[in-house]
C-alpha positions as protocol buffer text, in pm:
chain_id: "A"
residue {
  index: 1
  type: MET
  ca { x: -1118 y: 1295 z: 495 }
}
residue {
  index: 2
  type: PHE
  ca { x: -1382 y: 1384 z: 805 }
}
residue {
  index: 3
  type: TYR
  ca { x: -1752 y: 1404 z: 694 }
}
residue {
  index: 4
  type: LEU
  ca { x: -2064 y: 1532 z: 863 }
}
residue {
  index: 5
  type: VAL
  ca { x: -2355 y: 1299 z: 872 }
}
residue {
  index: 6
  type: VAL
  ca { x: -2676 y: 1454 z: 920 }
}
residue {
  index: 7
  type: VAL
  ca { x: -3023 y: 1305 z: 942 }
}
residue {
  index: 8
  type: VAL
  ca { x: -3328 y: 1514 z: 1008 }
}
residue {
  index: 9
  type: LEU
  ca { x: -3555 y: 1231 z: 1170 }
}
residue {
  index: 10
  type: ASN
  ca { x: -3950 y: 1243 z: 1130 }
}
residue {
  index: 11
  type: ASP
  ca { x: -4031 y: 969 z: 1334 }
}
residue {
  index: 12
  type: VAL
  ca { x: -3894 y: 1016 z: 1682 }
}
residue {
  index: 13
  type: ASP
  ca { x: -3986 y: 648 z: 1775 }
}
residue {
  index: 14
  type: ARG
  ca { x: -3658 y: 563 z: 1558 }
}
residue {
  index: 15
  type: LEU
  ca { x: -3459 y: 802 z: 1730 }
}
residue {
  index: 16
  type: GLU
  ca { x: -3306 y: 521 z: 1996 }
}
residue {
  index: 17
  type: PRO
  ca { x: -3243 y: 251 z: 1739 }
}
residue {
  index: 18
  type: LEU
  ca { x: -3079 y: 476 z: 1521 }
}
residue {
  index: 19
  type: MET
  ca { x: -2835 y: 603 z: 1791 }
}
residue {
  index: 20
  type: ASP
  ca { x: -2766 y: 241 z: 1902 }
}
residue {
  index: 21
  type: GLY
  ca { x: -2718 y: 151 z: 1523 }
}
residue {
  index: 22
  type: TRP
  ca { x: -2445 y: 438 z: 1451 }
}
residue {
  index: 23
  type: THR
  ca { x: -2256 y: 366 z: 1762 }
}
residue {
  index: 24
  type: GLU
  ca { x: -2227 y: 16 z: 1684 }
}
residue {
  index: 25
  type: GLU
  ca { x: -2104 y: 84 z: 1351 }
}
residue {
  index: 26
  type: GLY
  ca { x: -1830 y: 319 z: 1524 }
}
residue {
  index: 27
  type: ALA
  ca { x: -1972 y: 663 z: 1526 }
}
residue {
  index: 28
  type: HIS
  ca { x: -1879 y: 860 z: 1855 }
}
residue {
  index: 29
  type: GLY
  ca { x: -2017 y: 1198 z: 1946 }
}
residue {
  index: 30
  type: ILE
  ca { x: -2369 y: 1196 z: 1821 }
}
residue {
  index: 31
  type: THR
  ca { x: -2521 y: 1505 z: 1888 }
}
residue {
  index: 32
  type: VAL
  ca { x: -2904 y: 1518 z: 1879 }
}
residue {
  index: 33
  type: LEU
  ca { x: -3129 y: 1816 z: 1884 }
}
residue {
  index: 34
  type: HIS
  ca { x: -3477 y: 1892 z: 1871 }
}
residue {
  index: 35
  type: SER
  ca { x: -3614 y: 2068 z: 1533 }
}
residue {
  index: 36
  type: SER
  ca { x: -3918 y: 2149 z: 1317 }
}
residue {
  index: 37
  type: GLY
  ca { x: -3979 y: 2219 z: 980 }
}
residue {
  index: 38
  type: LEU
  ca { x: -4109 y: 2556 z: 844 }
}
residue {
  index: 39
  type: SER
  ca { x: -4411 y: 2359 z: 675 }
}
residue {
  index: 40
  type: GLN
  ca { x: -4501 y: 2195 z: 1013 }
}
residue {
  index: 41
  type: LEU
  ca { x: -4503 y: 2528 z: 1158 }
}
residue {
  index: 42
  type: LYS
  ca { x: -4709 y: 2694 z: 921 }
}
residue {
  index: 43
  type: ASP
  ca { x: -4967 y: 2397 z: 930 }
}
residue {
  index: 44
  type: ALA
  ca { x: -4980 y: 2455 z: 1311 }
}
residue {
  index: 45
  type: LEU
  ca { x: -5073 y: 2808 z: 1219 }
}
residue {
  index: 46
  type: ARG
  ca { x: -5398 y: 2658 z: 1079 }
}
residue {
  index: 47
  type: ARG
  ca { x: -5487 y: 2454 z: 1384 }
}
residue {
  index: 48
  type: ASP
  ca { x: -5764 y: 2500 z: 1595 }
}
residue {
  index: 49
  type: ASP
  ca { x: -5654 y: 2460 z: 1902 }
}
residue {
  index: 50
  type: VAL
  ca { x: -5365 y: 2696 z: 1837 }
}
residue {
  index: 51
  type: PRO
  ca { x: -5411 y: 3036 z: 2054 }
}
residue {
  index: 52
  type: LEU
  ca { x: -5560 y: 3335 z: 1846 }
}
residue {
  index: 53
  type: PHE
  ca { x: -5176 y: 3508 z: 1889 }
}
residue {
  index: 54
  type: PRO
  ca { x: -4923 y: 3214 z: 1906 }
}
residue {
  index: 55
  type: SER
  ca { x: -4572 y: 3254 z: 2000 }
}
residue {
  index: 56
  type: LEU
  ca { x: -4307 y: 3064 z: 1845 }
}
residue {
  index: 57
  type: ARG
  ca { x: -4309 y: 2862 z: 2163 }
}
residue {
  index: 58
  type: ASP
  ca { x: -4652 y: 2791 z: 2178 }
}
residue {
  index: 59
  type: LEU
  ca { x: -4600 y: 2623 z: 1840 }
}
residue {
  index: 60
  type: LEU
  ca { x: -4283 y: 2426 z: 1913 }
}
residue {
  index: 61
  type: GLU
  ca { x: -4477 y: 2286 z: 2247 }
}
residue {
  index: 62
  type: HIS
  ca { x: -4691 y: 2083 z: 2004 }
}
residue {
  index: 63
  type: ASP
  ca { x: -4564 y: 1704 z: 2019 }
}
residue {
  index: 64
  type: ASP
  ca { x: -4657 y: 1650 z: 1646 }
}
residue {
  index: 65
  type: LEU
  ca { x: -4402 y: 1927 z: 1554 }
}
residue {
  index: 66
  type: HIS
  ca { x: -4110 y: 1736 z: 1668 }
}
residue {
  index: 67
  type: HIS
  ca { x: -3847 y: 1611 z: 1464 }
}
residue {
  index: 68
  type: ARG
  ca { x: -3500 y: 1476 z: 1588 }
}
residue {
  index: 69
  type: THR
  ca { x: -3172 y: 1616 z: 1393 }
}
residue {
  index: 70
  type: LEU
  ca { x: -2877 y: 1387 z: 1448 }
}
residue {
  index: 71
  type: PHE
  ca { x: -2548 y: 1459 z: 1346 }
}
residue {
  index: 72
  type: ALA
  ca { x: -2209 y: 1288 z: 1374 }
}
residue {
  index: 73
  type: LEU
  ca { x: -1853 y: 1383 z: 1260 }
}
residue {
  index: 74
  type: VAL
  ca { x: -1695 y: 1074 z: 1147 }
}
residue {
  index: 75
  type: GLU
  ca { x: -1364 y: 1017 z: 923 }
}
residue {
  index: 76
  type: GLY
  ca { x: -1358 y: 816 z: 579 }
}
residue {
  index: 77
  type: ASP
  ca { x: -1593 y: 686 z: 320 }
}
residue {
  index: 78
  type: ALA
  ca { x: -1625 y: 376 z: 438 }
}
residue {
  index: 79
  type: LEU
  ca { x: -1781 y: 475 z: 784 }
}
residue {
  index: 80
  type: VAL
  ca { x: -1981 y: 719 z: 610 }
}
residue {
  index: 81
  type: ASP
  ca { x: -2141 y: 435 z: 386 }
}
residue {
  index: 82
  type: ARG
  ca { x: -2208 y: 236 z: 679 }
}
residue {
  index: 83
  type: LEU
  ca { x: -2381 y: 509 z: 839 }
}
residue {
  index: 84
  type: ILE
  ca { x: -2609 y: 589 z: 569 }
}
residue {
  index: 85
  type: ALA
  ca { x: -2690 y: 202 z: 524 }
}
residue {
  index: 86
  type: THR
  ca { x: -2780 y: 165 z: 879 }
}
residue {
  index: 87
  type: ALA
  ca { x: -2997 y: 487 z: 895 }
}
residue {
  index: 88
  type: GLN
  ca { x: -3164 y: 355 z: 582 }
}
residue {
  index: 89
  type: ALA
  ca { x: -3240 y: -3 z: 723 }
}
residue {
  index: 90
  type: ILE
  ca { x: -3367 y: 166 z: 1004 }
}
residue {
  index: 91
  type: VAL
  ca { x: -3593 y: 454 z: 907 }
}
residue {
  index: 92
  type: GLY
  ca { x: -3651 y: 322 z: 564 }
}
residue {
  index: 93
  type: ASP
  ca { x: -3618 y: 500 z: 209 }
}
residue {
  index: 94
  type: PHE
  ca { x: -3544 y: 841 z: 254 }
}
residue {
  index: 95
  type: ASP
  ca { x: -3721 y: 914 z: -95 }
}
residue {
  index: 96
  type: GLU
  ca { x: -4057 y: 817 z: 85 }
}
residue {
  index: 97
  type: ALA
  ca { x: -4277 y: 1076 z: 246 }
}
residue {
  index: 98
  type: SER
  ca { x: -4238 y: 1144 z: 616 }
}
residue {
  index: 99
  type: THR
  ca { x: -3909 y: 963 z: 708 }
}
residue {
  index: 100
  type: GLY
  ca { x: -3668 y: 1271 z: 682 }
}
residue {
  index: 101
  type: ILE
  ca { x: -3337 y: 1351 z: 496 }
}
residue {
  index: 102
  type: LEU
  ca { x: -3004 y: 1236 z: 507 }
}
residue {
  index: 103
  type: PHE
  ca { x: -2705 y: 1429 z: 399 }
}
residue {
  index: 104
  type: THR
  ca { x: -2340 y: 1446 z: 416 }
}
residue {
  index: 105
  type: VAL
  ca { x: -2116 y: 1765 z: 433 }
}
residue {
  index: 106
  type: PRO
  ca { x: -1724 y: 1720 z: 377 }
}
residue {
  index: 107
  type: VAL
  ca { x: -1556 y: 1915 z: 679 }
}
residue {
  index: 108
  type: GLY
  ca { x: -1220 y: 2063 z: 586 }
}
residue {
  index: 109
  type: ARG
  ca { x: -1089 y: 2072 z: 960 }
}
residue {
  index: 110
  type: ALA
  ca { x: -1219 y: 1932 z: 1259 }
}
residue {
  index: 111
  type: LEU
  ca { x: -1045 y: 2025 z: 1640 }
}
residue {
  index: 112
  type: GLY
  ca { x: -1111 y: 1849 z: 1948 }
}
residue {
  index: 113
  type: LEU
  ca { x: -1173 y: 1489 z: 1810 }
}
residue {
  index: 114
  type: GLY
  ca { x: -859 y: 1346 z: 1987 }
}
residue {
  index: 115
  type: ARG
  ca { x: -1020 y: 1360 z: 2324 }
}
residue {
  index: 116
  type: ARG
  ca { x: -1219 y: 1041 z: 2425 }
}
residue {
  index: 117
  type: PRO
  ca { x: -1370 y: 1009 z: 2764 }
}
């Protein structure tokens, strides 16, 4: 069975080690997105250095609002377990504040995975 493994990473300094760790474990085609949480955006509205009428773009330009969301589509429970263990070793306990979140989603169908560069 295929799974989507997703990490929303609070500390962007851990991005490269996490990508390297997942790649070493056998994850291929890792995708990384810039992301921000709603609570971060609301907090940014209360800041003194935000324009009087900020746009979403104004808010997202602040460096402290950036998270990274990584996801990889992988096959098998064993690989999922290794990716979770690697993420915890690099990021720390996801139950601690300001680390991020990790979740998996079972994938019923996946196309285009047979192509490898």
